[in-house]
Every structure is written in C-alpha cells, then in structure tokens.
C-alpha positions in Angstrom: 25.2 -3.2 19.2 25.6 -3.7 22.9 22.1 -2.6 23.8 20.7 -5.1 21.1 22.7 -8.1 22.2 21.8 -7.7 25.7 18.2 -7.1 24.8 18.3 -10.7 22.8 20.0 -12.3 25.7 16.9 -11.4 27.9 14.6 -12.6 25.5 15.6 -16.0 25.5 12.1 -17.6 25.8 10.6 -15.8 22.4 13.9 -17.0 20.6 13.3 -20.7 21.8 10.1 -20.3 20.6 11.2 -19.8 17.3 13.7 -22.0 17.0 11.5 -24.4 18.3 9.4 -23.8 14.9 12.5 -23.5 12.6 13.1 -26.9 14.1 9.6 -28.3 12.8 10.0 -27.4 9.2 13.8 -28.4 9.0 14.0 -32.4 7.7 12.3 -34.4 9.9 8.8 -32.0 10.2 7.1 -33.7 8.0 7.6 -36.6 10.1 6.6 -34.9 12.9 2.9 -33.8 10.8 2.5 -37.8 9.6 2.5 -38.8 13.2 -0.2 -36.1 14.5 -2.9 -36.1 11.5 -4.6 -39.4 11.2 -6.7 -37.7 8.9 -4.5 -36.2 6.1 -6.6 -36.8 3.7 -9.1 -34.7 4.6 -7.5 -31.7 3.9 -7.4 -31.3 0.2 -6.6 -28.2 -2.2 -10.0 -28.3 -3.3 -11.4 -27.7 0.2 -9.0 -24.7 1.0 -9.6 -23.1 -1.9 -13.7 -22.9 -1.2 -12.7 -22.1 2.0 -10.5 -19.3 1.3 -13.6 -17.9 -0.5 -16.0 -18.2 1.9 -14.1 -16.2 4.4 -13.4 -13.6 1.7 -17.3 -12.7 1.5 -17.6 -12.6 4.8 -14.8 -10.2 5.1 -16.4 -7.9 2.8 -20.0 -7.9 4.9 -18.5 -8.2 8.9 -15.1 -6.2 8.5 -13.6 -2.7 7.2 -11.8 -4.1 4.1 -11.8 -3.1 0.3 -10.9 -4.7 -2.4 -10.3 -4.8 -6.3 -9.1 -7.8 -8.0 -7.2 -8.2 -11.1 -10.3 -8.3 -13.4 -11.4 -5.4 -12.6 -8.7 -3.2 -12.6 -7.1 -4.7 -16.1 -10.4 -3.4 -17.1 -9.9 0.1 -16.6 -7.6 2.8 -17.4 -4.9 1.8 -14.4 -1.3 1.6 -14.8 -0.2 1.5 -11.5 -1.2 0.5 -8.0 -2.0 4.5 -7.2 -4.2 4.7 -9.9 -6.6 2.0 -7.9 -6.4 3.0 -4.9 -7.8 6.8 -5.9 -10.8 4.8 -5.6 -10.9 3.4 -2.6 -13.1 5.1 0.0 -11.4 7.2 2.7 -8.3 7.0 0.8 -6.1 10.3 -0.5 -3.1 10.0 -2.8 -0.5 12.5 -3.0 0.5 12.8 -7.0 2.9 15.3 -8.1 1.8 14.7 -11.6 3.4 12.4 -14.3 4.0 8.5 -14.4 7.6 9.5 -12.3 6.4 11.9 -10.0 6.4 11.0 -6.0 3.0 9.1 -4.9 2.0 8.2 -1.5 -1.1 7.2 0.3 -2.9 8.5 3.3 -6.0 6.4 5.1 -8.5 8.7 7.0 -5.7 11.8 7.0 -3.8 9.5 9.0 -0.6 10.3 6.7 1.4 7.7 4.9 3.8 6.7 7.9 0.7 5.2 9.5 -0.1 2.6 6.6 1.6 -0.7 6.1 2.5 -2.3 2.9 2.6 -5.3 2.3 4.1 -7.8 -0.9 3.0 -11.2 -0.8 2.4 -11.3 3.1 5.4 -9.7 4.1 6.4 -5.7 4.9 7.9 -3.4 2.5 9.7 -0.6 4.5 11.6 2.3 4.1 14.0 3.2 7.3 14.6 6.2 5.8 11.7 8.2 5.2 9.0 6.0 6.3 7.2 6.2 3.5 7.0 3.9 0.4 6.4 5.7 -3.2 3.4 3.6 -5.1 4.6 4.7 -8.1 7.1 1.5 -8.0 4.5 -0.6 -8.5 2.5 -1.7 -10.8 -0.5 -3.8 -11.6 0.2 -6.4 -14.6 1.2 -9.2 -12.2 -0.9 -8.6 -9.2 -4.1 -10.9 -8.1 -5.6 -8.5 -5.8 -4.9 -4.9 -3.9 -6.9 -5.0 -0.7 -6.8 -2.0 2.5 -7.7 -3.0 5.7 -8.6 -0.2 8.2 -8.0 -0.8 11.9 -8.3 -4.5 12.9 -7.1 -6.9 10.2 -9.3 -9.5 9.8 -6.4 -12.5 9.1 -4.8 -12.7 12.1 -2.5 -15.3 11.4 0.4 -12.7 9.9 3.8 -11.2 10.9 3.4 -9.5 13.9 4.5 -6.2 12.1 1.9 -5.7 10.2 -0.5 -5.1 13.3 1.5 -2.1 13.8 0.0 0.6 11.5 -3.1 2.0 11.4 -3.9 0.9 8.2 -2.9 -2.3 6.2 -2.5 -2.3 1.9 -2.1 -5.8 0.7 -0.3 -6.5 -2.6 -0.9 -10.4 -4.0 1.3 -11.1 -6.9 -0.4 -13.3 -9.3 0.4 -17.3 -8.2 0.4 -20.0 -11.1 -2.4 -21.6 -12.2 -2.9 -24.3 -14.8 -5.6 -25.5 -16.2 -6.1 -29.7 -17.0 -3.1 -30.5 -18.9 -1.5 -27.2 -19.1 2.0 -27.0 -18.1 3.1 -23.6 -19.0 1.1 -20.0 -19.5 2.5 -17.1 -21.2 1.0 -13.3 -21.3 3.1 -10.7 -23.5 2.1 -7.0 -22.9 2.4 -4.1 -25.2 1.3 -0.7 -23.9 2.0 2.7 -25.2 0.5 6.3 -25.3 0.9 10.2 -24.9 4.0 11.7 -23.9 6.3 9.0 -25.1 5.2 6.1 -22.8 6.2 2.3 -23.5 5.1 -0.5 -21.5 6.2 -3.9 -22.5 5.8 -7.0 -19.8 6.4 -10.6 -19.6 4.6 -12.9 -17.4 5.8 -16.6 -17.8 4.2 -19.7 -15.4 6.0 -23.2 -15.8 4.2 -26.2 -13.5 7.3 -28.5 -13.1 4.9 -30.8 -11.6 2.2 -31.3 -9.3 3.7 -29.5 -6.4 6.3 -27.2 -7.6 5.9 -24.4 -10.2 7.9 -21.5 -11.2 6.9 -17.8 -12.5 9.0 -15.1 -13.7 7.8 -11.5 -14.0 9.5 -8.9 -16.7 8.4 -5.3 -16.0 9.8 -2.1 -18.3 8.4 1.2 -18.1 9.8 4.6 -19.5 8.2 7.9 -20.7 9.1 11.6 -21.6 6.4 12.9 -19.2 6.8 16.0 -21.2 3.0 17.2 -21.0 1.7 20.5 -21.7 0.0 22.6 -19.1 -1.1 26.5 -18.7 0.6 28.6 -16.4 -1.5 31.7 -15.1 0.3 34.8 -14.2 -1.4 37.3 -11.6 -4.2 36.5 -9.3 -6.9 37.2 -11.8 -5.4 34.9 -14.2 -5.7 37.7 -17.0 -2.0 36.3 -18.4 -1.5 33.1 -19.5 1.3 31.0 -21.4 1.6 27.7 -22.6 4.5 25.7 -21.4 5.5 21.6 -21.3 6.1 19.6 -17.9 10.1 19.2 -17.8 11.9 16.9 -16.0 9.5 14.5 -15.6 10.9 11.5 -17.4 11.0 7.8 -16.3 12.9 4.7 -16.8 12.2 1.6 -14.9 13.0 -1.7 -15.1 11.9 -4.7 -12.7 12.7 -8.5 -12.7 10.6 -10.8 -10.5 11.7 -14.7 -10.5 9.4 -16.6 -7.9 9.0 -20.4 -6.9 6.3 -21.9 -5.6 5.7 -25.4 -3.7 2.7 -26.5 -2.3 1.9 -30.6 -0.8 -1.9 -32.0 -1.1 -1.5 -31.7 2.9 -2.0 -27.7 2.7 1.8 -27.1 3.4 3.1 -24.7 1.1 6.4 -22.3 0.3 7.4 -19.7 -1.6 10.5 -18.0 -2.8 10.8 -14.6 -4.2 13.3 -12.9 -5.6 12.9 -8.8 -6.6 15.1 -6.5 -8.6 13.7 -2.7 -9.1 15.8 -0.2 -10.5 14.6 3.6 -12.1 16.1 6.7 -13.2 13.9 9.7 -13.3 13.5 13.1 -13.0 12.3 15.2 -9.9 9.9 17.4 -11.6 9.8 21.0 -9.4 7.4 23.4 -9.2 5.8 25.6 -11.7 7.4 28.7 -11.0 6.5 32.1 -13.2 9.3 33.4 -15.7 11.3 30.4 -14.8 9.9 26.8 -16.0 13.7 26.3 -17.7 15.6 25.9 -14.9 13.2 25.1 -11.8 13.7 21.3 -12.4 16.9 19.3 -12.9 17.0 17.2 -10.2 17.5 13.6 -11.0 16.8 10.8 -8.8 18.0 6.7 -9.2 16.8 4.1 -7.4 17.8 0.6 -6.8 15.8 -2.4 -4.9 16.2 -5.8 -4.4 15.5 -8.3 -1.9 14.7 -12.0 -1.5 12.0 -13.1 0.7 10.6 -16.6 1.7 7.5 -17.9 3.1 6.9 -21.5 4.6 3.3 -22.4 6.2 2.3 -25.8 7.3 -0.5 -27.9 9.1 1.1 -29.2 12.2 -1.7 -30.8 13.5 -5.7 -30.2 12.5 -5.8 -27.8 15.4 -2.5 -26.1 15.0 -0.5 -24.2 11.9 3.2 -22.8 11.6 4.2 -19.8 9.5 7.2 -18.5 8.7 8.9 -15.9 6.7 12.4 -14.3 6.4 13.6 -11.2 4.0 17.0 -9.8 3.4 16.3 -6.5 1.6 18.6 -3.9 0.0 18.0 -0.2 -1.7 20.4 2.5 -2.8 19.2 5.8 -3.8 21.6 8.9 -5.5 20.2 12.3 -5.6 21.5 15.2 -7.6 20.7 18.8 -7.7 22.8 20.1 -10.7 22.0 23.6 -9.9 22.1 24.0 -6.1 23.6 27.4 -4.9 26.8 26.0 -3.0 30.1 26.5 -3.5 30.1 23.6 -5.5 27.2 24.3 -7.6 25.7 21.0 -7.2 24.1 19.2 -4.3 24.8 15.5 -4.4 24.0 12.3 -2.3 23.5 8.4 -2.0 21.6 6.5 0.9 22.5 2.9 1.1 19.9 0.6 3.3 19.8 -2.8 5.0 17.3 -4.8 6.6 17.3 -8.4 8.1 13.7 -9.7 9.0 12.3 -13.0 10.7 9.0 -13.4 11.5 7.2 -16.4 13.2 3.7 -17.2 13.6 2.0 -20.3 15.4 -1.6 -20.5 15.3 -4.1 -22.8 17.4 -7.8 -23.2 15.9 -9.6 -26.1 17.8 -12.5 -25.7 15.9 -13.8 -22.9 12.9 -14.9 -20.6 15.6 -12.0 -20.0 17.4 -8.2 -19.3 16.7 -5.9 -18.1 18.6 -2.5 -16.6 17.2 0.8 -16.1 18.7 3.4 -14.2 16.5 7.0 -12.9 17.0 9.0 -10.8 14.2 12.4 -9.1 14.5 14.5 -7.1 12.1 17.5 -4.9 12.0 17.8 -1.7 9.8 20.5 0.2 8.6 21.5 3.4 6.6 24.4 4.7 5.4 25.1 8.4 4.6 27.5 11.2 4.6 24.4 13.4 4.4 23.1 12.3 8.2 24.2 13.9 11.6 25.5 10.3 12.6 27.2 7.8 10.2 25.4 4.6 10.6 22.1 5.1 12.2 20.7 1.3 13.1 17.3 0.2 14.9 16.6 -3.3 16.2 12.9 -3.7 16.1 11.0 -6.8 17.8 7.2 -6.9 17.8 5.3 -9.6 19.7 1.0 -10.1 18.8 -1.2 -12.0 20.8 -4.3 -12.5 18.9 -7.7 -14.0 18.9 -10.9 -14.6 16.3 -14.1 -15.8 18.2 -17.8 -16.5 16.6 -20.7 -17.4 17.9 -24.0 -17.1 16.6 -24.7 -13.6 15.1 -21.4 -12.2 16.6 -18.1 -12.1 15.7 -15.3 -10.7 17.9 -10.9 -10.2 17.3 -8.4 -8.2 19.2 -4.8 -8.5 19.5 -2.0 -6.9 22.3 0.8 -5.6 20.5 4.3 -4.9 22.2 6.6 -3.2 20.7 10.3 -2.8 21.4 12.4 0.1 19.4 16.5 0.2 20.1 18.0 3.0 18.2 22.2 2.9 17.6 24.1 5.9 16.3 27.5 5.7 17.0 29.2 8.3 18.8 26.7 10.7 17.5 23.4 12.0 19.0 20.6 9.3 18.5 17.3 8.6 19.4 15.9 7.1 22.6 14.7 3.8 22.9 11.3 3.0 22.8 8.9 0.1 24.2 4.8 0.0 24.3 1.9 -2.1 24.7 -0.9 -1.3 22.4 -4.3 -2.8 22.3 -7.1 -3.4 19.4 -10.4 -4.9 19.5 -13.1 -5.5 16.8 -16.8 -6.7 16.9 -19.5 -7.2 14.6 -22.7 -8.6 14.8 -25.1 -10.1 12.0 -28.8 -8.4 12.7 -30.2 -10.6 9.6 -28.8 -12.5 6.5 -26.4 -10.1 5.3 -26.9 -7.2 7.4 -24.1 -6.3 9.8 -23.0 -3.8 12.2 -19.2 -3.6 13.2 -17.3 -1.3 15.5 -13.6 -1.3 16.1 -11.0 0.5 18.2 -7.4 0.6 17.8 -4.5 2.5 19.8 -1.2 2.6 17.6 1.9 4.6 17.3 4.8 5.6 14.4 7.9 5.7 15.1 10.2 8.6 13.7 12.0 7.6 10.5 15.6 8.3 10.5 15.1 11.4 8.3 13.1 13.2 10.9 15.7 12.0 13.8 19.0 12.5 11.8 19.0 13.8 8.2 21.1 17.2 8.0 20.0 20.3 9.8 16.5 19.4 10.3 17.1 16.2 11.9 15.9 16.1 15.9 17.0 13.3 17.8 14.8 14.0 20.8 11.8 13.3 18.9 9.2 10.7 20.0 6.2 8.5 18.3 3.5 9.8 16.9 0.2 8.4 18.8 -2.9 7.4 16.9 -6.3 6.5 18.6 -9.2 5.2 16.0 -12.7 4.6 16.5 -15.1 3.0 14.0 -18.9 2.5 14.0 -20.3 1.4 10.6 -22.4 -1.2 9.1 -22.7 -3.3 5.6 -25.4 -4.9 3.9 -25.1 -7.3 1.1 -28.7 -7.9 -0.8 -30.0 -9.5 -4.4 -32.7 -7.0 -4.8 -33.7 -8.7 -7.9 -32.9 -11.7 -9.4 -29.8 -11.7 -11.4 -28.4 -8.5 -9.5 -26.7 -8.1 -6.2 -26.2 -5.0 -4.2 -23.9 -4.5 -1.4 -23.8 -0.8 1.0 -21.5 0.2 3.1 -21.5 3.1 5.9 -19.0 3.8 8.6 -18.5 6.7 10.4 -15.2 7.4 12.4 -13.2 9.7 15.1 -9.2 9.5 14.8 -6.8 11.2 16.8 -2.8 11.7 16.4 -0.8 13.5 19.2 2.8 14.5 19.0 2.2 14.7 15.5 6.0 14.8 13.7 5.8 18.6 12.0 8.9 20.5 10.3 9.1 24.0 12.2 11.3 27.2 11.3 13.9 27.5 14.1 16.2 30.6 13.5 15.2 31.3 9.9 13.2 30.2 6.9 15.7 28.1 5.3 16.9 26.5 9.1 13.9 24.1 10.1 13.5 21.2 12.7 11.6 18.2 13.3 9.4 18.9 16.6 6.7 17.2 18.2 3.9 20.0 17.6 0.9 18.7 16.1 -2.4 17.3 17.8 -4.9 16.6 15.2 -8.7 15.9 15.3 -9.9 13.4 12.3 -13.8 12.9 12.1 -15.1 11.4 8.9 -17.9 9.2 7.3 -17.1 6.8 4.3 -19.8 5.8 2.2 -19.6 3.1 -0.5 -22.4 1.1 -3.0 -21.2 -2.0 -5.1 -24.0 -2.9 -7.5 -23.8 -6.2 -10.3 -26.1 -6.9 -12.7 -26.4 -9.8 -14.8 -27.8 -8.9 -18.9 -28.0 -12.1 -20.1 -25.9 -15.0 -20.8 -23.2 -12.8 -21.9 -23.5 -9.3 -20.6 -23.0 -8.0 -17.6 -23.1 -4.0 -16.0 -21.3 -3.3 -12.9 -21.3 -0.1 -10.5 -18.6 1.2 -8.0 -18.9 4.5 -5.8 -17.8 5.8 -2.7 -18.2 9.0 -1.3 -16.1 10.5 1.9 -16.8 13.3 4.6 -14.0 14.7 6.6 -13.4 17.0 9.0 -9.4 16.9 9.5 -8.5 20.1 12.5 -5.7 21.2 13.4 -6.0 21.6 17.6 -2.1 21.9 18.6 -2.6 25.4 19.7 -5.6 27.8 20.6 -3.5 31.0 20.0 -2.2 29.8 16.5 -3.5 31.3 13.6 -4.4 28.1 11.9 -6.2 26.6 15.2 -9.3 24.6 14.4 -8.4 24.9 10.3 -8.6 21.8 7.9 -4.8 20.2 7.5 -3.4 21.1 3.6 -4.3 19.1 1.0 -7.5 17.1 2.8 -10.7 18.0 0.8 -13.7 17.9 2.9 -16.0 16.2 0.1 -14.6 13.6 -2.0 -15.9 10.7 -4.5 -15.4 8.2 -6.7 -17.4 6.2 -9.6 -16.6 3.7 -11.5 -18.8 2.1 -14.4 -18.0 -1.3 -16.3 -20.3 -2.9 -19.3 -19.0 -6.5 -20.3 -21.0 -8.0 -23.2 -19.4 -11.1 -25.4 -15.6 -10.0 -25.2 -16.0 -6.2 -25.1 -15.6 -4.6 -22.2 -16.3 -0.7 -21.8 -15.9 1.3 -18.6 -16.2 4.6 -17.2 -14.5 6.2 -14.5 -14.8 9.9 -12.1 -12.6 11.1 -9.6 -14.1 13.9 -7.7 -12.1 16.2 -4.9 -13.5 19.2 -3.5 -12.0 22.3 -2.2 -8.7 22.1 0.1 -6.0 24.3 1.3 -2.2 24.2 0.1 -1.3 25.5 3.7 -2.2 25.2 7.4 -4.1 28.4 7.1 -7.4 28.2 5.5 -7.2 31.6 3.7 -8.2 32.4 0.5 -4.6 32.5 -0.4 -4.6 28.9 0.1 -7.5 27.3 -1.5 -7.4 24.8 -4.3 -10.5 24.9 -6.3 -11.9 21.6 -6.6 -12.2 18.9 -10.0 -12.9 16.2 -11.6 -11.1 13.5 -13.3 -12.8 11.3 -16.3 -11.4 8.3 -18.0 -12.7 5.7 -20.4 -11.6 2.5 -21.8 -12.2 -0.2 -24.2 -10.9 -3.8 -24.5 -12.0 -6.6 -27.0 -10.6 -10.0 -26.7 -10.5 -12.7 -29.4 -8.9 -16.2 -29.7 -6.3 -16.7 -32.5 -5.3 -20.3 -32.5 -4.4 -20.9 -29.1 -3.8 -17.7 -28.3 -6.2 -15.3 -26.3 -5.2 -11.6 -27.7 -7.0 -8.4 -26.4 -7.1 -5.4 -28.0 -7.4 -2.0 -25.8 -7.6 1.8 -25.7 -8.2 4.0 -22.9 -8.7 8.4 -22.5 -7.7 9.6 -19.4 -8.7 13.2 -18.2 -11.6 13.0 -20.7 -12.2 16.4 -20.6 -8.6 17.9 -20.9 -9.3 20.1 -17.6 -6.2 21.2 -16.0 -5.7 20.2 -12.0 -3.6 20.4 -9.3 -3.3 17.6 -6.4 -0.6 19.2 -5.5 0.2 23.3 -5.9 2.0 24.0 -8.5 2.4 20.7 -9.7 0.2 20.3 -12.6 -1.3 16.7 -13.6 -1.5 15.8 -17.1 -4.5 17.0 -19.4 -6.1 14.7 -21.9 -3.9 11.7 -23.0 -4.5 8.4 -24.7 -2.8 4.7 -24.0 -3.5 1.7 -26.4 -2.1 -1.9 -25.6 -2.0 -5.1 -26.8 -2.3 -8.8 -25.1 -0.8 -12.0 -26.3 -1.9 -14.9 -23.8 -1.5 -18.4 -24.1 
C-alpha cells in the first residue's frame, strides 16, 4: 500500500513516541523506574485496589455508565451477554430468536455500528459488516459488563475506544486467591429445553506472588427447535402449530491467559482466544412453507492473541501498551438458492494487526492528561466482493484530559482519525480524515447528588459490506456523522438504615447525518447502499437501584429502568415515511429485576417490556407490532461439601409462555426451563 507507507513516513513524530514507549518496557525499563521512583514502596497492591473501588463508585454517580458484575448476572437467568444487556437503560437488542440467532445492540437508537466493544480493554472489531454478534460471548467467565454512553470516565485507554458513540466493555475474571491457596477450579454443567447442553471449566493457577495462569473452556449446543404458533390471515382465524427449524448451534471456546503483576503496580497480560461455531440461520416464518424456508448454514472461527502492559514510570507518569493480532473465518451456505448451481456458497477471511500506546501524566489526583495513539491494518479476502482484497489502514490519535475542582469534574478529548482504503485494481472507497471533540462536565450539588452534561461528535466508517459487497456495494459512500447532547442527574443516598438507593435521569438529543441505508435501484432484487438517511433522536432514560439489608443473612435488591424515545426519519419531507418512528424502535420500554438473598438461597424475578413498534419505515397498521412482556424466575441454592462449594439452580424463562417477536416473523422461544450444577473449590 503505497499511500499507507507514505503516510506513515509523514507521521514520524508519532512513531518516534511509540518507539520511545516501547524502549521503556524492553529490558532495562525497570532500571528507569527504579531511578525515578524514590517512594516505590507506597504503591502497594492494596492501595491500588482501594483506589479502584472509590473511582468505581464515583463513576456511577457522576458519569453516564451502567454496570453489572458477576454476582448479579450469575444469580439471574442469563446465559449470554445479550441477555444481560436487555436490562440496561436505553439499550435495544435485536434478537432473531434462539441461542443461535444473531444478536446486536443499539444504544439510544444510534445503531449497532455506533457501539464499540472492548474485551479486557482491547477493541473487538469486524471490518466486514461493522457489527459484532453478541451471541458469541457468554457470561460464565466474565467479571463485569459496563456500558458507557458518550464520554467515558476512563481516559487512560486505547484511542480507538474513543471513536464511537457508546462503549460496551467486557472484563474477564482475573485470578484471585485466598491466603495459602494456589488454585481455583470451577466446573459448571447446564442443560435445559430444546436440547441445551452447556458445560464449562474455569481453572486458575498461582505460580508465585507475581505470575498466574487462567484457562477457560466453554461448550454450547442446542437444537433450538422450540414450538410456536403460525397465524394465517389478518384476523388470525387460522392457526397452525409449528416448530422452529434450522435454529441449532454448536459452539466451542478456548481461552488461556497469563497474568503478571509486581508490587510496584506494573502489570501485564497475554490472552489467547479461539472460538468456533456451526449454526443454522433460521428463516422467517413463511405461510405454508415452514419446511423449506430455512436451510442456510453458517460456520465461524475467530482467534486472536492480545497483549497488555501497564507501568508506573514515575509517580506522575504511566505507560500503557496494547497489541493484538486477530483473524476470523466465515463459511456461508444456502443450499436452496435459486441460481444455476442450485446453491449459494461463500467464504470470508479477515485479518487485523493492531498496536496501541498511551502515556498518562497525572501530577495530582485532581488532574490527568493522556496522549494515546492507535494503528491498525485490516484486510478481507472473499470472491463475493467487487474487489478481491480490500484493505484499510486506520490511525487514531487522542489527546484527553480530566480535572476536578471542589464539586466540579470536567473531562474531554480531541480525536483525530485518518482512514485510508486500498482496493487494488477495482473501485475503492475514499480516504477520510476528521477531528472530533467530546466534552463532559458534572457538578456535585450536595453529597451524593450530581448533575451532568456531555456533548460528543463522532462518525462511523462504512463497512466493507457497505462499500464492496456484490451488487449492493457502493464505493462512493461517506461516513455517518453523529452528534450527541445529554443532560442528566444522579442521586445516591441511604434513606433508612441498611438501605441504599440510587436514582438516575437523563434526557438527550442525538442527530445522525448521512445515514447509510439500503435503497432499491433497478427493481426489488437489485439494491445499493446510499447516504440517504437523516435521523432525529430525542429521549429520556430513568433508572433505579435499591438495596435493603434484612438482617445478617438476608438482603433484597431491586433494579428498574424506563426509556422513552422519539426516533424519527427526517430525511425527505416529501417521503411518506417522513416524521415516522424508525423500525423496531418502541417509544416506551422498560425492565425490572428483583433479587432476594437469604442464607444460601437466591431467588430472582425479572421483567422485560417493549411497547408498540413498527417493522417498516412507514408507521401504518400493517407494520405495527404489538407490545410484549417477557418474565423469568430463577432459584439457586449453595452449600459446602467437604472443601467444595456446590450450587444448584433452576430457571424458567418466558414464564407466561406468551409468544412474541422482536423481529417480525422471527418468533422468540416460549416457556422454557434450565437447570445448572456448579462445583467450585
């Protein structure tokens, strides 16, 4: 790539900074630390842990972040990350049904492409379609899930994580050992309706005071052949009982990790990840044709190796380095495609190389400044594209700062992005450069009561599918631009002894310009991607968290949320869809979780509600989809047997058995059951 090489040569100052940072952590870097840290003994592991907890509480009060930790989602009937995210405020999850169905997230109706995903602090990407299937991430080995909207509180992070409207962060369980213990082992076996079998193993081994290992092994299979009712005719007077077809899945994941940390606060992690799956792609429920409407298959393989290093170079200076090599393979088959071959088959291979460096200057706890630089190279191999091997070189540069003075907290960043496309002899997308700002401010009115505001301008690049895929690709596409404005308040208080209450209310206005949409050109079979869309989003999010101690061995907790959204198409005043709510976006939605802990028992109840929404761009009765409520319960019992802790659990999902659809003609499972057995020692 001649353009890429020439640009890198022009960016010598940035590369020199990265080279200097690398030289610090190579052999000899420890000597630099020893010479510049006369009070190294003050930076103990215990102090770092306490500071982290204090910062976490502050984030929840003064910033717009939502979080669930392992103690909560392990007590609830959740299996995948997407299950937990449905209970986050302002979040909609598109779910095509069953464990093998595609699941994507949209935060405040900005679309899946505008939410970045990080796993253990490094970005997870897909240059082909620009969105990640959340169904491939299970909850078993996760320590926490957090979702930040707009400006993130943690500015000491890779530059690429600033380049999105929202950030979903998955943190895996880090090894932690009780005094005198060198090994943790957890075995879990879960089974349930529709052929669900889900064993997993987590093994953590302490090598010495600084080094530890972790191994996570996960397997999932399900037939997914749940029953549903097919309604014929507008009056629903004809009904047939059907079973979901081609909704099976088999998934295997292997994840070994190495952790290192010294008493001076430096740490490093190396993680290997391998995931493979085979699944059916369930088709839409088609009248009188349920047997042949879904035969498509998908084979996936993803693997990566990523490394993370963090060091305190000096009491005021910290360094963070990340690197990742990622590869994925997708094989798609449609055995009943109407062409001369009688089938449609395609293979896709992605490769990415990624390097990130961040330097933080923090002379005091009330002020910090971060410079972060990322570079990534992505390429895709497929015969289905207009070009044989599209490539994308991306550079992200961030200057971010955070300061506090009394009751005020201010943070912001400037992000510069430079994206370069290379498509060989075929048509290619245009290179792109842009500088985007973000600013956030919060004010503590009284202890525990905050008001906050943020503004963020950001964009998202067209995916390779948007630019180059078959007949619909359009290399002339330009990025979508998004502007976010948010005003909110948060209150944390203790209304009565033994109780804690947190309330949060935010109102926001978002605007998407040059939205990328699929548009028919010659006929209904030939479409293309165009920058035709403009969307106006206005909404309000409300959340409540309440916890009450019922004595020494019992507690009750309630978590509830409500979202009101007006998401309107304001593209063309002459269009019949002008001013109409976007597809699959309810005006009203909410969720609730009630959890009771008593001695070694845990009982939970959850409710998920979605109001009326529309399956098409025009809000007519023909496109209207009814509201639905999905309820579930779970019961867990823990006890000790010799040196082993055992947990037995039972779950009922969709308690009322009410049939509903999130995507039209893709019915969700009815009432189902799961049971689990967990051994920990």
